C-alpha positions as CSV (number, residue, x, y, z in Angstrom):
1,M,40.4,58.9,16.8
2,S,38.8,61.5,14.7
3,S,35.3,61.6,14.7
4,V,35.5,60.5,10.3
5,T,38.1,57.9,11.9
6,R,35.7,56.6,14.9
7,R,32.7,56.5,11.8
8,R,34.2,54.1,9.6
9,W,36.1,51.7,11.8
10,L,31.9,51.8,13.8
11,S,31.0,51.1,9.8
12,G,33.4,48.4,9.3
13,V,32.5,46.4,12.7
14,I,28.7,46.5,11.5
15,C,29.0,45.6,8.1
16,F,31.4,42.7,9.5
17,S,28.7,41.7,12.4
18,V,26.2,41.4,9.7
19,L,27.5,39.1,7.6
20,A,29.3,36.9,10.4
21,F,25.5,37.0,11.7
22,A,23.6,36.1,8.0
23,I,27.0,33.1,7.3
24,T,26.0,31.4,11.1
25,G,22.6,31.7,10.4
26,S,22.7,30.2,7.5
27,A,24.5,27.5,8.4
28,A,22.3,26.7,11.6
29,A,19.2,26.9,9.5
30,S,20.9,24.6,6.9
31,S,22.7,21.9,9.5
32,P,20.9,18.5,9.3
33,N,20.8,18.6,13.1
34,S,18.2,21.8,13.1
35,A,14.8,21.3,13.6
36,N,14.3,23.9,10.8
37,A,16.6,21.9,8.8
38,R,14.8,20.9,5.1
39,L,13.8,17.4,4.7
40,K,14.6,15.8,1.7
41,H,12.7,13.0,1.6
42,V,9.9,11.7,3.9
43,F,8.9,8.2,4.2
44,V,5.8,7.3,6.4
45,I,5.3,3.3,6.9
46,V,1.9,2.3,8.4
47,L,0.7,-0.2,10.1
48,E,-2.2,-2.0,12.1
49,N,-4.5,-1.9,15.0
50,H,-2.0,-2.6,17.8
51,A,-1.0,-0.9,20.9
52,R,2.5,0.6,21.4
53,D,3.6,-1.7,23.9
54,Q,2.0,-4.8,22.3
55,V,4.6,-3.8,19.6
56,I,7.9,-2.0,21.0
57,G,9.6,-4.1,23.2
58,D,7.5,-7.1,22.0
59,P,9.7,-10.7,21.1
60,N,8.1,-11.0,18.2
61,A,9.0,-7.6,16.6
62,P,12.3,-7.3,17.0
63,F,13.9,-5.3,14.4
64,I,11.3,-2.9,15.1
65,T,11.9,-2.9,18.9
66,S,15.8,-2.4,17.8
67,L,14.9,0.6,15.5
68,A,13.0,2.2,18.6
69,N,16.1,1.6,21.0
70,S,18.4,3.3,18.4
71,Y,16.3,6.2,17.0
72,G,13.7,8.0,18.0
73,V,10.1,6.9,19.5
74,A,7.2,9.2,20.4
75,A,6.6,7.4,23.5
76,S,2.6,9.2,23.7
77,Y,1.3,9.4,20.0
78,Y,-2.3,8.3,19.6
79,G,-4.4,7.6,16.8
80,V,-7.0,10.4,15.5
81,T,-9.8,8.0,15.6
82,H,-11.8,5.1,14.7
83,P,-11.2,2.7,13.0
84,S,-9.0,2.8,9.9
85,E,-9.4,4.4,6.9
86,P,-10.4,8.0,8.8
87,N,-7.0,7.7,10.0
88,Y,-5.6,7.3,6.9
89,V,-7.3,10.2,5.6
90,A,-6.3,12.3,8.8
91,M,-2.7,12.1,8.1
92,I,-3.0,13.8,4.7
93,A,-5.8,15.8,4.7
94,G,-5.4,16.7,8.4
95,D,-9.3,16.0,8.9
96,T,-11.7,12.6,9.5
97,F,-14.5,14.5,7.9
98,N,-17.1,13.4,9.9
99,V,-16.2,9.7,9.3
100,F,-16.0,6.7,11.4
101,D,-16.4,3.9,9.4
102,D,-14.2,2.1,6.9
103,N,-17.0,2.1,3.4
104,P,-15.1,2.1,0.6
105,A,-17.4,4.1,-1.1
106,N,-16.4,7.1,0.6
107,R,-15.0,10.1,-1.2
108,F,-13.4,12.9,-0.8
109,G,-13.7,16.1,-2.0
110,G,-11.5,18.7,0.6
111,A,-7.4,19.4,-0.1
112,N,-4.7,17.0,0.7
113,L,-0.9,16.8,0.6
114,A,-0.7,15.9,-2.7
115,D,-2.3,19.0,-3.8
116,Q,0.5,20.9,-1.7
117,L,2.9,19.1,-2.7
118,E,2.6,19.7,-7.0
119,A,0.9,23.4,-5.8
120,H,5.3,23.5,-4.1
121,G,6.9,21.5,-7.0
122,M,7.2,18.9,-5.0
123,T,6.9,14.9,-5.7
124,W,4.5,12.0,-4.1
125,A,3.7,8.4,-4.1
126,T,2.1,5.6,-2.1
127,Y,3.2,2.5,-2.3
128,Q,1.3,0.2,-1.7
129,E,1.9,-3.9,-1.2
130,S,-0.6,-6.2,-3.2
131,L,-1.8,-3.6,-5.6
132,P,-2.3,-5.4,-8.8
133,S,-1.5,-2.4,-11.0
134,T,-0.2,1.6,-10.8
135,G,-3.3,3.8,-10.6
136,Y,-5.6,1.1,-9.3
137,L,-8.9,1.7,-8.5
138,G,-10.4,-1.5,-7.3
139,D,-11.3,-1.7,-3.6
140,F,-9.6,-4.8,-2.6
141,A,-7.2,-6.9,-4.2
142,P,-7.0,-9.4,-5.1
143,D,-11.0,-10.1,-4.6
144,S,-13.3,-9.2,-1.6
145,G,-12.7,-12.4,-0.4
146,H,-8.7,-12.1,0.2
147,K,-8.4,-8.9,1.2
148,L,-4.6,-8.3,1.2
149,Y,-5.0,-4.6,-0.8
150,A,-7.5,-3.0,0.6
151,S,-8.5,0.7,-0.5
152,K,-9.5,2.2,3.3
153,H,-5.6,1.9,3.6
154,N,-4.5,3.5,0.8
155,P,-5.9,7.3,1.2
156,F,-4.5,9.1,-1.6
157,V,-6.9,7.0,-4.1
158,L,-10.0,8.2,-1.6
159,F,-9.9,11.7,-2.7
160,N,-11.8,12.6,-6.1
161,D,-8.6,15.6,-7.5
162,I,-6.6,12.2,-7.8
163,R,-8.9,9.7,-8.3
164,N,-10.4,11.2,-11.4
165,N,-7.2,11.7,-13.1
166,P,-5.3,9.5,-14.8
167,A,-2.2,11.7,-14.8
168,R,-2.1,11.6,-11.0
169,L,-3.2,8.3,-10.5
170,Q,0.6,6.7,-12.0
171,N,1.8,7.9,-8.5
172,I,-0.6,5.1,-7.1
173,K,2.0,2.2,-6.9
174,S,3.1,-1.1,-6.0
175,Y,5.1,-2.0,-3.3
176,T,7.2,-3.6,-5.7
177,A,8.1,-0.3,-7.5
178,L,9.9,0.9,-4.3
179,A,13.0,-0.7,-5.0
180,G,13.1,-0.1,-8.6
181,D,12.8,3.6,-7.6
182,L,15.2,3.6,-4.9
183,A,17.7,2.5,-7.2
184,G,17.1,4.9,-9.8
185,N,17.4,7.7,-7.4
186,K,13.5,8.7,-8.6
187,V,12.1,8.3,-5.3
188,P,9.4,11.2,-4.4
189,D,10.1,13.9,-1.8
190,F,7.1,12.1,-0.2
191,S,6.2,8.1,-0.1
192,L,3.5,6.3,2.2
193,I,4.0,2.8,1.8
194,V,1.3,0.4,3.1
195,P,1.6,-3.1,3.7
196,N,-0.4,-5.5,2.8
197,Q,-3.8,-6.8,5.6
198,C,-1.0,-10.0,6.2
199,H,2.1,-7.6,6.4
200,D,0.8,-4.8,8.8
201,M,-0.8,-6.8,12.0
202,H,-4.6,-6.4,10.2
203,G,-4.7,-9.9,9.8
204,G,-8.1,-11.7,7.7
205,V,-7.0,-13.6,5.2
206,Y,-8.2,-16.8,5.4
207,S,-6.5,-18.7,2.8
208,K,-3.4,-18.8,0.8
209,V,-3.0,-16.6,-2.2
210,A,0.9,-16.9,-3.8
211,S,4.0,-17.2,-1.7
212,G,5.5,-14.6,-0.1
213,D,2.6,-12.5,-0.1
214,G,2.1,-13.6,4.2
215,S,-1.8,-15.4,3.1
216,P,-3.3,-16.7,5.4
217,C,-3.4,-14.4,8.2
218,P,-6.7,-14.9,10.4
219,Y,-6.8,-12.1,12.8
220,G,-5.1,-12.3,16.0
221,N,-8.4,-12.3,18.8
222,V,-6.7,-11.7,21.5
223,N,-3.3,-9.8,21.8
224,N,-0.6,-12.6,21.9
225,D,-2.9,-15.5,20.3
226,P,-1.0,-17.7,17.9
227,A,-2.7,-15.5,14.9
228,D,-1.3,-12.5,16.7
229,V,2.0,-13.2,17.1
230,Y,2.1,-14.5,13.5
231,L,0.9,-10.9,12.2
232,K,3.2,-9.2,14.3
233,Q,6.1,-11.1,13.3
234,Q,5.4,-10.5,9.3
235,A,5.4,-6.8,10.2
236,D,8.7,-6.9,11.6
237,V,10.1,-8.3,8.5
238,F,8.6,-6.6,6.3
239,V,9.6,-3.2,8.0
240,K,13.0,-5.1,7.8
241,D,12.7,-5.5,4.3
242,A,11.6,-1.7,3.5
243,V,13.7,0.2,6.2
244,T,16.7,-1.8,4.5
245,K,15.7,-1.4,1.3
246,I,15.5,3.2,2.1
247,M,18.7,3.4,4.1
248,S,21.3,1.3,1.7
249,S,20.3,3.6,-1.0
250,K,21.2,6.9,-2.9
251,A,17.6,8.3,-1.2
252,W,18.9,8.1,2.0
253,S,21.1,11.4,2.0
254,G,21.1,14.7,3.1
255,N,18.3,15.4,5.9
256,S,15.9,12.2,5.2
257,A,13.3,10.7,7.5
258,I,11.5,7.6,8.2
259,F,8.2,7.5,10.3
260,I,7.0,4.6,11.5
261,V,2.9,4.5,12.8
262,A,0.2,2.6,13.5
263,D,-3.2,3.8,12.4
264,E,-5.0,3.3,15.8
265,S,-4.7,1.0,19.3
266,D,-6.3,-2.2,20.0
267,Y,-6.8,-5.0,22.2
268,N,-6.5,-5.4,25.3
269,N,-5.4,-1.7,25.8
270,N,-8.2,0.1,27.2
271,P,-9.1,-0.1,30.9
272,A,-12.7,-1.2,30.0
273,N,-11.1,-4.3,28.5
274,D,-13.6,-4.4,26.3
275,G,-11.3,-6.4,23.9
276,W,-11.1,-3.8,21.3
277,T,-11.2,0.2,21.7
278,D,-8.5,1.8,23.3
279,T,-10.0,5.8,22.6
280,S,-7.4,7.5,24.3
281,Y,-6.6,10.5,22.2
282,C,-5.0,13.8,21.8
283,C,-4.9,17.1,19.8
284,D,-8.1,18.0,18.3
285,S,-9.5,14.0,17.8
286,P,-13.4,14.0,17.2
287,F,-16.5,13.9,19.0
288,L,-18.7,11.4,19.1
289,P,-22.0,12.1,20.6
290,A,-23.5,8.8,22.3
291,G,-24.4,5.4,20.8
292,P,-23.4,2.0,19.2
293,F,-19.5,2.0,18.6
294,P,-19.5,2.5,15.1
295,D,-18.2,-0.1,12.1
296,G,-19.2,-2.8,14.4
297,G,-16.9,-1.9,17.3
298,I,-17.2,-4.6,20.1
299,G,-18.3,-2.9,24.1
300,A,-20.7,-1.5,26.1
301,P,-22.6,1.4,23.5
302,W,-20.5,4.5,23.2
303,A,-21.6,7.1,26.4
304,G,-20.4,10.1,24.0
305,G,-17.3,12.4,24.2
306,I,-13.9,12.8,22.1
307,Y,-13.1,9.3,20.4
308,G,-9.8,8.9,20.0
309,G,-7.8,6.5,18.4
310,G,-5.5,5.1,21.4
311,L,-2.0,4.8,22.2
312,S,0.0,4.0,18.9
313,P,3.4,2.8,18.5
314,A,6.0,5.7,16.4
315,I,9.6,5.7,15.9
316,V,11.3,8.5,13.8
317,I,14.5,7.5,11.9
318,T,16.6,10.6,10.5
319,T,19.7,10.4,8.7
320,H,21.1,13.5,11.3
321,G,18.3,13.4,14.2
322,P,18.3,12.2,18.0
323,R,19.7,8.9,18.2
324,G,18.3,6.7,21.5
325,Y,15.4,9.5,22.3
326,V,12.4,9.5,23.7
327,S,9.7,12.0,23.4
328,S,7.0,12.3,25.7
329,T,5.1,15.3,23.9
330,P,1.7,14.1,23.1
331,Y,1.4,14.0,19.2
332,N,-1.4,12.0,16.7
333,H,-1.8,12.1,13.2
334,Y,-2.4,15.3,12.7
335,S,1.1,16.2,14.0
336,L,2.8,13.7,11.5
337,L,1.1,15.8,8.8
338,T,1.9,19.3,10.4
339,T,5.2,17.6,10.7
340,I,5.4,17.7,6.8
341,E,4.3,20.6,6.4
342,K,5.6,23.1,8.1
343,N,9.2,22.2,7.1
344,W,8.3,22.0,3.3
345,H,7.1,25.7,4.0
346,L,3.3,24.2,2.5
347,G,1.1,25.6,4.7
348,Y,-1.6,24.0,7.0
349,L,-4.6,21.8,6.1
350,G,-7.7,21.0,8.4
351,H,-6.3,20.3,12.1
352,A,-3.0,20.7,11.2
353,G,-1.1,23.3,12.4
354,D,-3.6,23.6,15.6
355,T,-0.8,25.0,18.4
356,A,-4.1,26.2,20.3
357,G,-6.1,22.3,20.1
358,G,-2.3,20.8,21.0
359,V,-1.4,19.6,17.3
360,L,2.5,20.2,17.6
361,P,5.0,19.7,14.9
362,M,7.5,16.4,15.5
363,N,10.8,18.3,15.6
364,D,11.8,17.2,19.0
365,L,11.9,14.0,17.1
366,L,14.0,15.4,13.9
367,T,16.3,16.8,16.6
368,H,17.0,18.2,19.7
């Protein structure tokens, strides 16, 4: 082979190899079974105030348990802190902003997931059950004596840049709008779905409001007392309704995911057995100095330390991801935000993306 012929042959081999790598590399990156495959739709359903083992495997939550058995479970998933509101804020902002209460007057000025999505030409909405109207700014509904809807569970409306923008408030919707958006193929890229307090295992509504809203639903004071059993059963029915609607729609295509989490742990999951607070944690949970438990928490005074949100249920359902998979990697709400931000190349907010602090994307639950 002449030197000229040899150079031409090598050039052809190199060009072919580069082309083959580009094709196969591109295919791998876009494969729905790749952790880097872009998610088409993300749905996050948030329940309330229960530990992982109080929900997954509980006979009063058969549908939720069936999802856990069939899809992916984050077995070491934690709330960031207590009580509810800072956990919801952490999910969309990567920070609790040093808030340890459920005060409906709390307002936040930092950047949030909605800002990131809009900056990248993407869409979002929250579907809040028992929200009386689109863009509703009240703290409770139907009223403060019957708190089916509570703004502490609607983090987007707590941020000033959304609250003060009528156009953005159109993304604050009632849960009843989800079915129509799914049927009309108008569901956004990101959807936060929040049941009312009779359907999310929270409770605290003591008289009947309307048919179908789950009321009345007293608090469950002990795991599996009659009130707690009712709350779990109602949550199971809600999750079945929401998941079935999503998975039977055109939105459930391509590479999409549903995350089902609880905001924090609660009753009887604490070795101290104080009846209220499991403060176990991972991944950048906040430090709280010694003092009383915040927001009326029950138990001995807080001795000081990392004030985590406890071990909570977390299920990940995907169109193309793992089946019957259990992840032991420690995750929390910062990890959930990190997963979304990393997949959609949004950048990171707050503690999201802090790999040094253990905040990792939940990629093993998208594929493994």
